[in-house]
C-alpha positions in Angstrom: 123.0 117.2 117.7 124.0 114.6 115.3 125.6 114.8 112.3 123.3 113.1 109.6 123.7 112.5 105.9 120.2 112.3 104.1 120.1 110.5 100.8 117.1 110.7 98.5 115.3 114.0 98.7 112.0 113.2 96.7 108.6 113.9 97.7 108.8 112.1 100.9 112.5 112.6 101.7 112.3 116.4 101.3 110.0 117.0 104.2 111.7 114.3 106.4 115.1 116.0 105.7 113.6 119.3 106.8 112.2 118.0 109.9 115.7 116.4 110.9 116.9 120.0 110.4 114.3 121.7 112.3 115.0 119.0 115.5 118.6 120.7 115.5 120.6 117.7 113.8 123.1 119.0 111.2 122.2 117.4 108.0 124.2 117.0 104.8 121.6 116.3 101.8 122.4 114.8 98.6 120.4 113.6 95.5 120.7 113.1 92.0 118.6 116.1 91.3 120.5 119.3 91.8 117.1 121.1 92.4 116.2 118.7 95.1 119.4 119.5 96.8 118.6 123.1 96.4 115.3 122.9 97.9 117.0 121.1 101.0 119.6 123.7 101.2 116.9 126.1 101.4 115.3 124.6 104.4 118.5 124.4 106.3 120.5 121.5 105.2 124.1 121.5 103.8 124.0 120.9 100.1 126.5 117.9 99.1 127.7 117.6 95.8 128.3 113.8 96.0 127.7 110.9 98.0 130.9 110.9 99.3 130.8 114.4 100.5 127.4 113.8 102.2 128.8 110.7 104.1 132.1 112.1 105.3 131.9 112.7 108.9 128.2 111.5 109.3 127.1 109.7 112.2 123.9 108.5 110.5 123.1 107.8 107.2 119.4 108.4 106.4 118.0 107.3 103.0 114.6 107.3 101.2 115.2 105.8 97.7 112.7 104.0 95.0 113.7 100.3 95.3 115.9 97.6 96.6 118.4 97.8 93.5 118.7 101.8 94.5 119.5 100.9 98.2 122.1 98.2 97.6 123.7 100.1 94.9 124.0 103.5 97.3 125.2 101.6 100.3 127.2 98.8 98.9 127.8 99.8 95.2 131.5 101.0 93.9 131.9 104.4 95.8 129.0 103.8 97.7 128.0 104.9 101.4 130.0 101.7 102.9 132.8 102.9 101.0 133.3 106.2 102.7 131.3 105.6 106.1 133.4 105.9 109.2 133.5 103.1 111.6 130.2 102.5 113.9 128.0 104.8 111.4 124.4 103.7 111.4 122.6 103.1 108.3 119.0 103.9 108.3 117.1 103.1 105.3 113.3 104.7 105.2 112.7 103.2 101.6 109.9 100.4 100.9 111.7 97.5 99.2 111.4 94.0 99.1 112.0 91.9 102.3 114.7 89.8 100.8 116.6 93.2 99.6 116.6 94.6 103.1 117.6 91.4 104.6 120.5 91.3 102.2 121.4 94.8 103.0 121.5 94.5 106.8 123.7 91.3 106.1 126.1 93.0 104.0 126.2 95.9 106.5 127.1 93.7 109.3 129.8 92.0 107.4 131.3 95.3 106.8 131.2 96.3 110.4 128.2 98.4 110.4 124.8 98.6 111.8 121.7 99.0 109.4 118.0 99.2 110.1 115.0 99.0 107.5 112.5 101.6 108.6 109.9 102.0 106.1 107.4 104.7 106.7 103.5 105.0 106.7 101.9 108.3 106.6 102.4 109.9 103.0 103.6 113.2 102.2 101.2 115.4 104.4 102.8 113.4 107.4 106.5 113.6 106.0 106.2 117.3 106.2 104.4 117.6 109.3 107.0 115.0 111.0 104.2 112.6 112.0 105.3 109.5 110.2 104.9 106.1 111.4 108.0 104.0 111.2 108.2 100.0 111.2 111.9 99.3 112.0 113.7 95.8 111.5 117.1 95.1 112.8 119.3 94.5 115.6 118.2 95.8 119.1 121.4 98.2 119.1 120.6 99.3 115.7 116.9 100.3 116.7 118.0 102.1 120.1 120.4 104.4 118.1 117.6 105.0 115.3 115.0 106.0 117.6 116.1 109.4 118.6 116.4 110.4 114.9 113.2 108.7 113.7 111.4 110.7 116.5 112.4 113.9 114.6 110.6 112.5 111.4 107.5 110.7 113.2 105.2 110.3 116.2 104.8 106.4 116.1 108.1 104.3 116.0 107.7 100.4 116.3 110.7 97.9 116.6 109.3 95.0 114.5 112.1 92.6 115.1 114.9 91.3 112.8 116.5 92.8 109.7 113.8 92.9 107.2 110.6 92.8 109.5 110.2 96.8 109.1 109.3 95.8 105.2 107.2 92.9 106.4 105.1 95.2 108.5 105.0 97.7 105.7 103.6 95.7 103.1 101.2 93.4 105.2 100.0 96.8 106.4 99.6 98.2 102.9 98.0 95.4 101.6 95.0 95.3 104.1 94.9 99.0 103.2 94.3 98.4 99.4 91.8 95.5 100.3 90.0 97.6 102.7 89.9 100.6 100.5 88.3 98.6 97.7 85.7 97.0 100.0 85.0 100.7 101.5 84.4 101.8 97.7 82.2 99.0 97.1 80.2 99.5 100.1 79.6 103.3 99.3 78.7 102.5 95.8 76.1 99.9 96.7 74.6 102.1 99.3 74.3 104.7 97.1 72.9 102.6 94.4 70.3 101.5 96.9 69.1 105.3 97.6 71.4 105.8 100.8 73.4 109.2 100.6 77.1 109.0 101.2 76.9 111.1 104.4 74.2 108.9 106.3 76.2 105.6 105.3 79.1 107.3 106.7 77.5 108.4 110.0 75.9 104.7 110.6 78.7 102.6 109.3 81.6 104.8 110.9 80.2 103.8 114.1 79.2 100.3 113.4 81.2 97.1 112.6 82.3 98.0 109.2 84.1 101.0 110.2 87.9 101.2 109.1 90.4 103.9 108.7 89.6 104.0 104.7 86.5 105.1 105.8 86.7 107.2 108.7 90.1 109.0 107.9 90.4 108.9 103.9 86.7 108.1 102.8 86.7 107.3 99.2 83.0 109.2 98.8 83.2 112.8 98.7 81.6 114.8 101.4 82.1 113.0 104.5 85.6 113.5 105.3 86.9 117.1 104.0 90.4 116.2 104.1 90.1 113.3 102.1 91.4 113.1 98.5 87.9 112.3 97.3 86.8 116.0 97.9 89.9 117.2 95.6 89.0 115.1 92.7 91.3 112.2 93.9 94.4 114.1 93.8 97.2 112.3 95.9 98.0 111.7 98.6 99.1 108.5 98.1 99.0 107.4 94.5 97.8 104.3 92.6 101.2 103.6 91.4 102.5 103.8 95.1 99.8 101.5 96.3 100.5 99.1 93.3 104.3 99.0 94.1 103.6 97.8 97.7 101.0 95.4 96.5 103.5 93.7 94.0 106.1 93.6 96.9 103.6 92.1 99.2 102.6 89.6 96.4 106.3 88.7 95.8 106.7 88.2 99.6 103.7 85.9 99.8 104.9 83.7 97.0 108.2 83.3 98.7 106.6 82.5 102.1 103.9 80.3 100.6 101.4 82.2 102.0 97.8 82.5 100.7 96.7 86.2 99.7 93.8 85.9 97.3 92.2 89.1 98.4 95.7 90.8 98.3 95.9 89.4 94.6 92.7 90.5 93.5 93.6 94.0 94.9 96.8 94.1 92.9 95.1 92.9 89.7 92.3 96.0 90.0 95.4 98.5 90.8 97.3 97.0 87.9 94.6 97.9 85.6 94.2 101.6 86.8 97.9 101.9 86.5 97.9 100.3 82.8 94.6 102.6 82.1 96.7 105.7 82.5 95.6 106.7 86.3 98.8 106.0 88.2 99.1 109.4 89.2 95.5 109.1 90.7 95.1 108.8 94.7 94.5 105.1 95.4 91.1 105.9 96.9 90.4 107.1 93.1 89.4 103.0 92.6 86.0 104.5 93.5 85.9 106.1 90.3 86.4 102.6 88.6 83.9 101.1 90.8 81.3 103.6 90.0 82.1 103.3 86.3 83.5 106.7 85.8 86.9 105.6 84.3 
């Protein structure tokens, strides 16, 4: 059993925290939302009234926060985690943030005598609740070795991507590809239907041919072929447009720094930006099908 502080109990963090409790860890949970802390407590975590209280005595700090500024503030701000954590505490941040922010956080942790890894996730809220997330981990070998048993309580696929920040690199590159492939999948289904080929027949053919991809076989944007896909519940998320847009913006920011050519990634960002601006931030990202069909 490991004593863990869990910070950030939103849609993803809530399920992750609950799975750490199920795995037998002693988890002290903190969030700015008292209601979120109460939910965590109802699932077996110990409610913490402050960040300092959550961190006290913890061997591992797990966080799931909205953006880099929150990660840097929570860990290294005045009265933050680093001010209260004991020597040798592992910082395990599961947020999706900018690569440079993750690398800055890792460097600050090392300077303060702590180990830190960035471990963004793939899988969405269903996988967070089920404990089947994929983790892409950046950081030193020792940090990864210590983080892995904790991550295994929350996920089924844990990869060490290399140095600090590389977890974020893997996450944003993967989700850029996902955004691009989802738009392409929607275009293909729309074209097939416009030319008289129904969605199920096209799915049966393409899902076993060279065009098959995860966006088709696991998350089909056309209603019908994949019963569990958001397309069969009017595109309720799932993984919302706003979240996809966040990841695409991070990818484009990193591409600019690295001088990497990503024309399709940029176009995908523009398409999801327009959906967000038009009031569809809460739509599942596969709901881009509705835009391609001219329905929204």
